[in-house]
C-alpha positions in Angstrom: -15.2 -75.3 -31.1 -18.6 -74.1 -29.7 -18.7 -70.3 -29.6 -20.2 -70.1 -26.1 -17.5 -72.4 -24.8 -14.8 -70.3 -26.4 -16.2 -67.1 -24.9 -16.5 -68.5 -21.4 -13.2 -70.5 -21.6 -10.2 -69.6 -23.7 -11.3 -66.0 -24.4 -12.0 -65.3 -20.7 -8.5 -66.6 -19.8 -7.0 -64.4 -22.5 -8.8 -61.3 -21.1 -7.6 -62.1 -17.6 -4.0 -62.7 -18.6 -4.0 -59.4 -20.6 -5.3 -57.6 -17.5 -2.6 -59.1 -15.3 0.2 -58.3 -17.8 -1.1 -54.8 -18.3 -1.3 -54.1 -14.5 2.2 -55.5 -13.9 3.6 -53.4 -16.9 2.0 -50.2 -15.6 3.3 -50.8 -12.0 6.8 -51.5 -13.3 6.8 -48.4 -15.6 5.4 -46.2 -12.9 8.0 -47.3 -10.4 10.7 -46.7 -13.0 9.3 -43.3 -13.8 9.1 -42.0 -10.2 12.6 -43.3 -9.3 14.0 -41.4 -12.3 12.4 -38.1 -11.1 14.0 -35.3 -9.1 12.2 -36.2 -5.8 13.8 -37.9 -2.8 13.2 -41.5 -2.0 10.7 -40.8 0.7 8.4 -39.0 -1.7 8.8 -41.5 -4.4 7.4 -44.3 -2.4 4.7 -42.2 -0.9 3.7 -41.3 -4.5 3.6 -45.0 -5.4 1.5 -46.0 -2.4 -0.9 -43.0 -2.9 -1.5 -43.8 -6.5 -2.7 -47.4 -6.2 -6.4 -46.6 -5.9 -6.5 -43.1 -7.3 -7.1 -44.2 -10.9 -10.5 -45.4 -9.7 -11.1 -42.6 -7.2 -9.7 -39.3 -8.5 -10.4 -35.7 -7.4 -9.0 -36.2 -3.9 -8.1 -32.5 -3.5 -10.7 -31.2 -5.9 -13.7 -33.0 -4.7 -15.0 -29.8 -2.9 -14.5 -27.9 -6.1 -16.7 -30.2 -8.2 -18.9 -32.1 -5.7 -21.8 -32.7 -8.1 -19.5 -34.5 -10.5 -16.9 -36.0 -8.1 -19.2 -37.7 -5.6 -21.2 -39.7 -8.2 -17.9 -40.8 -9.6 -16.9 -42.1 -6.2 -20.1 -44.0 -5.8 -20.0 -45.3 -9.4 -16.4 -46.7 -9.1 -17.1 -48.2 -5.7 -20.1 -50.2 -7.0 -18.1 -51.0 -10.1 -15.6 -52.9 -8.0 -17.9 -54.3 -5.3 -20.5 -55.9 -7.5 -18.3 -58.3 -9.6 -16.2 -59.2 -6.6 -18.9 -59.9 -4.0 -21.8 -61.2 -6.1 -22.6 -64.7 -5.0 -23.0 -66.0 -8.6 -19.4 -65.0 -9.4 -18.0 -66.4 -6.2 -19.6 -69.8 -7.1 -17.8 -69.7 -10.4 -14.5 -69.2 -8.6 -15.3 -72.1 -6.3 -15.9 -74.3 -9.2 -12.8 -73.2 -11.1 -9.4 -74.9 -10.8 -8.4 -72.4 -8.1 -11.2 -73.3 -5.7 -11.3 -69.8 -4.2 -14.2 -68.7 -2.0 -15.2 -65.8 0.2 -18.3 -64.4 1.8 -20.8 -62.8 -0.6 -22.8 -59.7 0.0 -26.6 -60.0 0.2 -28.2 -60.2 -3.3 -30.4 -57.3 -2.5 -27.4 -55.1 -2.0 -25.8 -56.3 -5.2 -29.0 -55.6 -7.1 -29.2 -52.0 -5.8 -25.5 -51.3 -6.6 -25.9 -52.8 -10.1 -28.8 -50.4 -10.7 -26.7 -47.5 -9.4 -24.0 -48.3 -11.9 -26.5 -48.5 -14.8 -28.2 -45.2 -13.7 -25.0 -43.3 -13.2 -23.5 -44.7 -16.4 -26.6 -43.4 -18.3 -26.1 -40.0 -16.5 -22.5 -39.8 -17.6 -23.4 -40.7 -21.1 -26.1 -38.1 -21.3 -23.8 -35.5 -19.7 -21.1 -36.2 -22.4 -23.7 -35.7 -25.1 -25.5 -32.6 -23.7 -22.8 -30.4 -22.0 -20.9 -28.6 -24.7 -17.6 -28.3 -22.8 -17.6 -32.0 -21.9 -18.6 -33.1 -25.5 -15.8 -31.0 -27.1 -13.2 -32.4 -24.7 -14.4 -36.1 -25.0 -13.2 -38.7 -27.4 -14.9 -41.8 -28.8 -13.2 -44.1 -26.4 -15.0 -42.5 -23.4 -18.4 -43.3 -25.0 -17.3 -46.9 -25.7 -16.1 -47.4 -22.1 -19.4 -46.2 -20.7 -21.5 -48.2 -23.1 -19.6 -51.4 -22.4 -19.7 -50.9 -18.7 -23.5 -50.3 -18.7 -24.1 -53.3 -21.0 -22.1 -55.6 -18.7 -24.1 -54.6 -15.6 -27.5 -54.4 -17.5 -27.1 -58.0 -18.9 -25.8 -59.3 -15.5 -28.9 -57.8 -13.8 -31.2 -59.3 -16.4 -29.6 -62.7 -16.1 -30.5 -62.8 -12.4 -34.0 -61.4 -12.9 -35.0 -62.4 -16.4 -36.6 -59.0 -17.2 -35.1 -58.9 -20.8 -35.6 -62.5 -21.7 -38.6 -61.7 -24.0 -36.5 -59.6 -26.3 -35.6 -61.6 -29.5 -32.0 -62.5 -29.9 -31.0 -60.6 -26.8 -32.8 -63.0 -24.4 -31.3 -66.1 -25.9 -27.8 -64.7 -25.9 -27.9 -62.8 -22.7 -25.2 -64.8 -20.9 -22.8 -64.6 -23.9 -23.3 -60.9 -24.2 -22.7 -60.5 -20.5 -19.5 -62.5 -20.6 -18.2 -60.7 -23.7 -18.9 -57.2 -22.3 -17.2 -58.2 -19.1 -14.1 -59.4 -21.0 -14.1 -56.2 -23.0 -14.1 -54.3 -19.7 -11.0 -56.2 -18.6 -9.2 -55.5 -21.8 -10.1 -51.9 -21.9 -8.9 -51.5 -18.3 -5.3 -52.2 -19.5 -5.2 -49.1 -21.6 -7.4 -46.9 -19.2 -5.6 -43.9 -17.7 -7.0 -41.2 -15.5 -5.1 -38.1 -16.8 -5.1 -34.4 -16.8 -6.7 -32.4 -19.7 -6.7 -28.6 -20.2 -9.8 -27.1 -21.7 -8.4 -24.7 -24.4 -11.4 -22.5 -24.3 -10.9 -21.8 -20.6 -7.2 -22.2 -20.1 -5.3 -18.9 -20.1 -1.9 -20.4 -20.0 -1.0 -19.1 -16.5 0.9 -22.3 -15.6 -0.6 -22.6 -12.2 -1.2 -26.3 -12.8 2.5 -26.8 -13.6 3.7 -24.8 -10.6 1.4 -26.8 -8.2 2.0 -30.3 -9.6 4.0 -32.2 -6.9 5.6 -34.7 -9.3 6.4 -32.6 -12.4 3.8 -34.4 -14.4 2.8 -31.2 -16.1 5.5 -28.9 -17.4 5.2 -25.4 -19.0 8.0 -24.2 -21.2 8.2 -21.1 -23.4 9.4 -22.1 -26.8 9.6 -19.4 -29.5 6.3 -17.5 -29.4 4.4 -20.3 -27.6 4.1 -21.6 -24.0 4.0 -25.4 -24.4 2.3 -27.6 -21.7 3.5 -31.2 -21.7 2.2 -34.2 -19.7 3.8 -37.5 -18.6 1.2 -40.2 -17.9 3.4 -42.3 -15.7 4.4 -39.5 -13.4 0.8 -38.6 -12.6 -0.4 -39.6 -9.1 -4.0 -38.4 -9.8 -3.9 -36.2 -6.8 -6.2 -33.5 -8.3 -3.9 -30.6 -7.4 -4.1 -29.2 -10.9 -7.9 -29.2 -10.8 -7.9 -27.6 -7.4 -5.4 -24.9 -8.3 -6.6 -23.9 -11.7 -8.3 -20.4 -11.4 -10.2 -20.9 -14.7 -11.5 -24.4 -14.0 -9.8 -25.5 -17.2 -7.9 -28.5 -15.7 -9.8 -31.7 -15.6 -9.0 -35.3 -14.5 -10.6 -37.6 -17.1 -10.5 -41.2 -18.0 -8.9 -41.9 -21.4 -8.2 -45.2 -23.2 -5.3 -45.7 -25.6 -2.6 -48.4 -26.0 -0.2 -45.6 -26.9 -0.4 -44.2 -23.4 0.7 -47.6 -22.1 4.1 -47.1 -23.7 4.6 -43.4 -23.1 7.4 -44.1 -20.6 10.0 -41.6 -21.7 8.1 -39.3 -24.0 6.0 -36.3 -22.9 2.8 -35.4 -24.7 1.8 -31.9 -25.6 -1.6 -31.1 -24.1 -1.8 -27.3 -24.6 0.0 -24.5 -26.5 -0.7 -20.9 -25.7 0.6 -18.0 -27.9 2.7 -15.4 -26.1 2.0 -11.7 -26.3 4.5 -9.4 -28.0 5.2 -6.2 -26.1 4.0 -3.3 -28.3 6.9 -1.1 -27.2 10.1 -3.3 -27.2 8.8 -6.4 -29.0 9.7 -8.8 -26.2 7.5 -11.9 -25.6 5.9 -12.0 -22.2 2.6 -13.4 -20.8 0.3 -15.8 -22.7 -2.2 -13.9 -24.9 -5.3 -15.6 -23.4 -4.2 -14.4 -20.0 -3.6 -10.8 -21.2 -7.0 -10.8 -22.8 -8.6 -12.1 -19.6 -7.0 -9.3 -17.6 -8.1 -6.8 -20.3 -11.7 -7.9 -19.7 -11.4 -6.9 -16.0 -9.3 -3.7 -16.2 -8.7 -1.0 -18.8 -5.1 0.0 -19.3 -3.4 1.2 -22.4 -0.2 -0.5 -21.3 -1.6 -3.9 -20.8 0.1 -5.1 -24.0 3.5 -4.1 -22.7 6.0 -6.3 -20.9 6.8 -5.8 -17.2 10.1 -3.9 -18.0 8.3 -1.5 -20.3 5.6 -1.0 -17.7 8.1 -0.1 -15.1 9.9 2.3 -17.5 6.5 3.9 -18.3 5.7 4.2 -14.6 8.9 6.0 -13.9 8.4 8.4 -16.8 4.9 9.0 -15.7 6.0 9.8 -12.1 8.7 12.2 -13.3 6.3 14.1 -15.4 4.0 14.7 -12.5 6.7 15.9 -10.1 6.1 19.5 -8.9 8.3 22.3 -10.4 11.0 23.4 -7.9 10.6 26.9 -6.3 13.0 29.8 -7.3 15.0 29.4 -4.1 15.4 25.8 -4.7 16.6 26.5 -8.2 19.2 28.9 -6.9 20.5 26.4 -4.5 
């Protein structure tokens, strides 16, 4: 079988079928997850309807907190969807297929500009991942792969319509095949692509504001032994951005992450953060997370900062009694 025929025929169908099965699986799992939650039926369905587009357009409530990052993401994802769907060359392929589907295409000039925007923003995201220390430390290899595949697909597609890379050896002769392969890779990667919450361990103080504000219970914080454990359930997340908006330390992030393991995390919860609890220096009880106590210690100076609330109250009472004025002689007689 000719390789080009295989790439543009059977392999393309395999990628499309994998995408359809993946989407249906995720919809079913998400519905099951939210109906098993503790929320009433009205909220369950509102969560489902609100989540349909949020995997592509996150940071709804946090867009004002990180506008320089969130707004380019909106533009990037909008162009990412519009270009393949409304490019005249792709619509012609649908017309010639067994489905015979057709719809009105956007002007080619618009498509060209949006393709260039995807390429430019993809390069920006890639450089940002490599240069910014916090982003680099919290990123994984799958993020780089996703950006490279996306940029490659749009770059080769733009070149096919303009011929500006045809002179490059090997690349020019195989441009169409590379374009189709990278597009198929995007379809397959989308199956395992989740937009999920991460907690930056260098910034997170373990205050649990994210868990308290989460409307679906996606993030939970439980004290176990000498640790406060934060767990996360992918299928309960509605990508509302409330955790990002609430976090006082800007430690919560909504980031894309690929992994087939996430696809089947229906019942299990994943640990995303563990913060050690501080031991009261007086009674030995465990109370606030150590990072939070240390953060407070940077702001105020108090010798009782490493004591639990009960011991602080006891100390305050003792302190007040010691400073009460001595009673007068007449009062003693009484």
